[in-house]
N, CA, C and O of each residue as an XYZ file, in Angstrom:
372
protein
N       0.783     -1.199     -0.007
C      -0.007      0.001      0.015
C       0.848      1.265     -0.001
O       0.548      2.232     -0.700
N       1.920      1.231      0.788
C       2.773      2.414      0.887
C       3.396      2.747     -0.417
O       3.440      3.913     -0.809
N       3.898      1.718     -1.127
C       4.537      1.953     -2.413
C       3.526      2.500     -3.457
O       3.824      3.424     -4.214
N       2.373      1.916     -3.462
C       1.294      2.397     -4.393
C       0.918      3.815     -4.077
O       0.741      4.619     -4.992
N       0.791      4.145     -2.840
C       0.429      5.515     -2.420
C       1.531      6.490     -2.842
O       1.245      7.567     -3.365
N       2.776      6.113     -2.615
C       3.900      6.989     -2.995
C       3.944      7.142     -4.519
O       4.166      8.247     -5.016
N       3.741      6.084     -5.248
C       3.813      6.139     -6.713
C       2.711      7.014     -7.305
O       2.860      7.549     -8.403
N       1.617      7.157     -6.582
C       0.529      7.987     -7.109
C       0.726      9.474     -6.848
O      -0.066     10.294     -7.313
N       1.762      9.826     -6.117
C       2.061     11.210     -5.850
C       2.479     11.955     -7.119
O       3.037     11.352     -8.036
N       2.216     13.241     -7.176
C       2.446     14.015     -8.362
C       3.924     13.959     -8.818
O       4.214     13.888    -10.012
N       4.838     13.992     -7.846
C       6.284     14.027     -8.216
C       6.759     12.733     -8.861
O       7.841     12.693     -9.447
N       5.954     11.665     -8.756
C       6.334     10.383     -9.342
C       5.544     10.096    -10.641
O       5.701      9.023    -11.223
N       4.748     10.987    -11.074
C       3.963     10.787    -12.317
C       4.807     11.120    -13.549
O       5.653     12.013    -13.486
N       4.596     10.427    -14.661
C       5.346     10.713    -15.833
C       5.128     12.157    -16.333
O       4.022     12.690    -16.248
N       6.148     12.747    -16.830
C       6.082     14.062    -17.466
C       6.384     13.909    -18.935
O       6.938     12.881    -19.325
N       6.062     14.847    -19.753
C       6.461     14.760    -21.178
C       7.964     14.538    -21.345
O       8.391     13.776    -22.213
N       8.747     15.195    -20.526
C      10.195     15.019    -20.619
C      10.645     13.622    -20.227
O      11.509     13.043    -20.885
N      10.074     13.079    -19.169
C      10.465     11.736    -18.738
C      10.013     10.684    -19.772
O      10.706      9.696    -20.012
N       8.844     10.921    -20.371
C       8.383     10.003    -21.434
C       9.274     10.077    -22.674
O       9.552      9.063    -23.314
N       9.711     11.283    -22.999
C      10.653     11.426    -24.130
C      11.975     10.689    -23.870
O      12.504      9.981    -24.726
N      12.470     10.890    -22.665
C      13.733     10.232    -22.286
C      13.597      8.688    -22.344
O      14.506      7.989    -22.790
N      12.469      8.198    -21.893
C      12.248      6.751    -21.944
C      12.158      6.248    -23.380
O      12.720      5.204    -23.712
N      11.439      7.004    -24.245
C      11.412      6.608    -25.703
C      12.759      6.641    -26.314
O      13.105      5.737    -27.074
N      13.567      7.668    -26.015
C      14.900      7.777    -26.555
C      15.775      6.618    -26.084
O      16.524      6.027    -26.862
N      15.662      6.305    -24.782
C      16.428      5.173    -24.249
C      16.048      3.858    -24.861
O      16.912      3.039    -25.173
N      14.754      3.645    -25.039
C      14.252      2.391    -25.654
C      14.769      2.320    -27.080
O      15.231      1.260    -27.502
N      14.709      3.411    -27.839
C      15.167      3.339    -29.248
C      16.656      3.136    -29.311
O      17.105      2.310    -30.107
N      17.456      3.832    -28.527
C      18.879      3.628    -28.574
C      19.260      2.220    -28.151
O      20.209      1.654    -28.694
N      18.545      1.642    -27.197
C      18.797      0.267    -26.765
C      18.435     -0.729    -27.859
O      19.142     -1.719    -28.048
N      17.352     -0.485    -28.577
C      16.952     -1.351    -29.673
C      17.969     -1.312    -30.824
O      18.296     -2.342    -31.414
N      18.460     -0.106    -31.129
C      19.467      0.053    -32.154
C      20.758     -0.668    -31.766
O      21.363     -1.373    -32.574
N      21.169     -0.470    -30.497
C      22.376     -1.121    -29.998
C      22.248     -2.649    -30.096
O      23.187     -3.336    -30.498
N      21.075     -3.163    -29.724
C      20.854     -4.630    -29.776
C      20.900     -5.138    -31.204
O      21.453     -6.204    -31.475
N      20.313     -4.364    -32.128
C      20.339     -4.764    -33.551
C      21.779     -4.884    -34.067
O      22.114     -5.824    -34.787
N      22.637     -3.902    -33.682
C      24.008     -3.908    -34.154
C      24.744     -5.093    -33.481
O      25.508     -5.799    -34.139
N      24.519     -5.298    -32.216
C      25.186     -6.375    -31.477
C      24.836     -7.743    -32.043
O      25.649     -8.662    -31.944
N      23.675     -7.910    -32.623
C      23.278     -9.192    -33.154
C      24.077     -9.591    -34.384
O      24.177    -10.776    -34.704
N      24.648     -8.605    -35.078
C      25.447     -8.872    -36.241
C      26.867     -9.214    -35.783
O      27.658     -8.318    -35.489
N      27.182    -10.482    -35.724
C      28.464    -10.923    -35.167
C      29.640    -10.537    -36.113
O      30.803    -10.623    -35.719
N      29.331    -10.123    -37.331
C      30.389     -9.743    -38.251
C      30.880     -8.317    -38.047
O      31.800     -7.877    -38.736
N      30.283     -7.595    -37.117
C      30.691     -6.201    -36.875
C      31.291     -6.093    -35.488
O      30.700     -6.514    -34.494
N      32.487     -5.513    -35.450
C      33.113     -5.230    -34.179
C      32.582     -3.892    -33.730
O      32.930     -2.863    -34.309
N      31.737     -3.884    -32.700
C      31.035     -2.660    -32.318
C      31.352     -2.113    -30.931
O      30.643     -1.251    -30.413
N      32.445     -2.637    -30.327
C      32.763     -2.231    -28.945
C      33.159     -0.771    -28.840
O      33.111     -0.204    -27.748
N      33.542     -0.157    -29.920
C      33.949      1.266    -29.895
C      32.858      2.175    -30.439
O      33.128      3.344    -30.716
N      31.656      1.690    -30.598
C      30.570      2.461    -31.183
C      29.595      2.929    -30.075
O      29.190      2.141    -29.220
N      29.240      4.195    -30.112
C      28.253      4.731    -29.150
C      27.002      5.121    -29.911
O      27.089      5.626    -31.030
N      25.846      4.894    -29.321
C      24.559      5.199    -29.938
C      23.774      6.064    -28.976
O      23.659      5.756    -27.790
N      23.219      7.185    -29.518
C      22.345      8.052    -28.740
C      21.138      8.331    -29.615
O      21.241      8.397    -30.840
N      19.957      8.499    -28.948
C      18.711      8.798    -29.647
C      18.148     10.105    -29.117
O      18.211     10.394    -27.922
N      17.597     10.883    -30.032
C      16.902     12.136    -29.626
C      15.753     12.339    -30.589
O      15.944     12.768    -31.727
N      14.553     12.025    -30.119
C      13.353     12.175    -30.944
C      13.448     11.467    -32.306
O      13.024     12.014    -33.324
N      13.996     10.275    -32.315
C      14.061      9.495    -33.522
C      15.333      9.723    -34.347
O      15.559      9.023    -35.334
N      16.148     10.676    -33.961
C      17.426     10.932    -34.639
C      18.519     10.169    -33.862
O      18.752     10.403    -32.676
N      19.166      9.263    -34.578
C      20.200      8.447    -33.970
C      21.565      9.033    -34.279
O      21.902      9.225    -35.447
N      22.355      9.322    -33.255
C      23.736      9.759    -33.406
C      24.636      8.576    -33.177
O      24.600      7.944    -32.122
N      25.443      8.281    -34.168
C      26.397      7.185    -34.061
C      27.774      7.821    -33.972
O      28.167      8.586    -34.853
N      28.515      7.503    -32.901
C      29.864      8.037    -32.775
C      30.808      6.877    -32.373
O      30.373      5.762    -32.088
N      32.066      7.184    -32.364
C      33.051      6.161    -32.041
C      33.846      5.823    -33.283
O      33.876      6.554    -34.273
N      34.494      4.659    -33.171
C      35.419      4.224    -34.235
C      34.993      2.887    -34.809
O      34.906      1.905    -34.072
N      34.731      2.825    -36.072
C      34.433      1.545    -36.754
C      35.774      0.930    -37.171
O      36.730      1.661    -37.432
N      35.853     -0.353    -37.235
C      37.088     -1.043    -37.579
C      37.378     -0.975    -39.085
O      38.523     -1.128    -39.512
N      36.317     -0.741    -39.890
C      36.515     -0.669    -41.327
C      35.390      0.190    -41.950
O      34.363      0.446    -41.322
N      35.613      0.607    -43.155
C      34.557      1.334    -43.872
C      33.355      0.426    -44.053
O      32.215      0.875    -43.936
N      33.596     -0.845    -44.336
C      32.512     -1.818    -44.469
C      31.660     -1.902    -43.195
O      30.431     -1.920    -43.255
N      32.340     -1.952    -42.041
C      31.604     -2.001    -40.760
C      30.785     -0.730    -40.595
O      29.627     -0.810    -40.184
N      31.321      0.404    -40.891
C      30.640      1.686    -40.753
C      29.350      1.672    -41.627
O      28.275      2.081    -41.188
N      29.510      1.183    -42.880
C      28.362      1.101    -43.781
C      27.286      0.167    -43.230
O      26.096      0.483    -43.260
N      27.731     -1.006    -42.718
C      26.779     -1.957    -42.145
C      26.033     -1.416    -40.958
O      24.834     -1.640    -40.795
N      26.782     -0.682    -40.110
C      26.142     -0.109    -38.917
C      25.078      0.888    -39.344
O      23.967      0.852    -38.815
N      25.380      1.779    -40.285
C      24.371      2.735    -40.728
C      23.180      2.061    -41.307
O      22.050      2.488    -41.072
N      23.401      1.000    -42.073
C      22.269      0.269    -42.671
C      21.398     -0.398    -41.605
O      20.171     -0.371    -41.693
N      22.045     -1.000    -40.591
C      21.267     -1.604    -39.510
C      20.462     -0.544    -38.744
O      19.319     -0.798    -38.365
N      21.035      0.620    -38.516
C      20.300      1.701    -37.838
C      19.105      2.111    -38.671
O      18.020      2.305    -38.122
N      19.264      2.249    -39.977
C      18.173      2.629    -40.844
C      16.976      1.692    -40.774
O      15.829      2.113    -40.926
N      17.264      0.412    -40.542
C      16.217     -0.600    -40.512
C      15.409     -0.602    -39.220
O      14.335     -1.202    -39.181
N      15.880      0.037    -38.179
C      15.194     -0.012    -36.908
C      13.945      0.873    -36.904
O      14.035      2.075    -37.152
N      12.779      0.280    -36.622
C      11.536      1.085    -36.577
C      11.694      2.232    -35.572
O      12.215      2.044    -34.473
N      11.243      3.397    -35.965
C      11.292      4.558    -35.121
C      12.438      5.499    -35.456
O      12.449      6.639    -34.990
N      13.419      5.043    -36.265
C      14.526      5.889    -36.637
C      14.070      6.827    -37.721
O      13.593      6.395    -38.771
N      14.216      8.128    -37.467
C      13.798      9.124    -38.470
C      15.016      9.641    -39.265
O      14.887      9.976    -40.442
N      16.147      9.702    -38.647
C      17.327     10.219    -39.311
C      18.569      9.675    -38.591
O      18.488      9.162    -37.474
N      19.733      9.805    -39.276
C      20.968      9.338    -38.684
C      21.980     10.463    -38.772
O      22.136     11.102    -39.813
N      22.664     10.694    -37.661
C      23.783     11.652    -37.597
C      25.016     10.787    -37.354
O      25.322     10.425    -36.218
N      25.716     10.464    -38.438
C      26.869      9.564    -38.314
C      28.125     10.381    -38.091
O      28.535     11.177    -38.935
N      28.714     10.163    -36.948
C      29.969     10.825    -36.568
C      31.093      9.807    -36.415
O      32.132     10.086    -35.817
N      30.860      8.630    -36.966
C      31.877      7.525    -36.821
C      33.129      7.878    -37.586
O      33.098      8.531    -38.629
N      34.226      7.423    -37.027
C      35.503      7.472    -37.685
C      35.868      6.025    -38.053
O      35.374      5.074    -37.448
N      36.725      5.885    -39.037
C      37.218      4.548    -39.397
C      38.649      4.464    -39.007
O      39.433      5.383    -39.245
N      39.007      3.311    -38.381
C      40.427      3.099    -37.980
C      41.343      3.295    -39.133
O      41.097      2.783    -40.225
N      42.401      4.028    -38.914
C      43.409      4.243    -39.944
C      44.143      2.924    -40.261
O      44.380      2.090    -39.387
N      44.477      2.781    -41.502
C      45.237      1.612    -41.910
C      44.405      0.420    -42.267
O      44.971     -0.621    -42.602
N      43.105      0.501    -42.220
C      42.256     -0.630    -42.569
C      41.544     -0.414    -43.835
O      40.784     -1.278    -44.271
């Protein structure tokens, strides 16, 4: 009862900002999971952020091919509106 009563208080109710943050977190997590499922891509140096459907990809891809694959996987994820790719490719590959 105490937990339910506390959760019903105004300060614990969802706000538009908290709902946006949750949607952004869910989308970035889904994108990260999609990339991780492709065992042919080394993705440990890749960071994913979401902001209202715009995915920012940063970090270092191991090859140009990996960078292209990552962008393609991101495009396929439902809810992605645009991609801001800031990836770098490792030199010498």
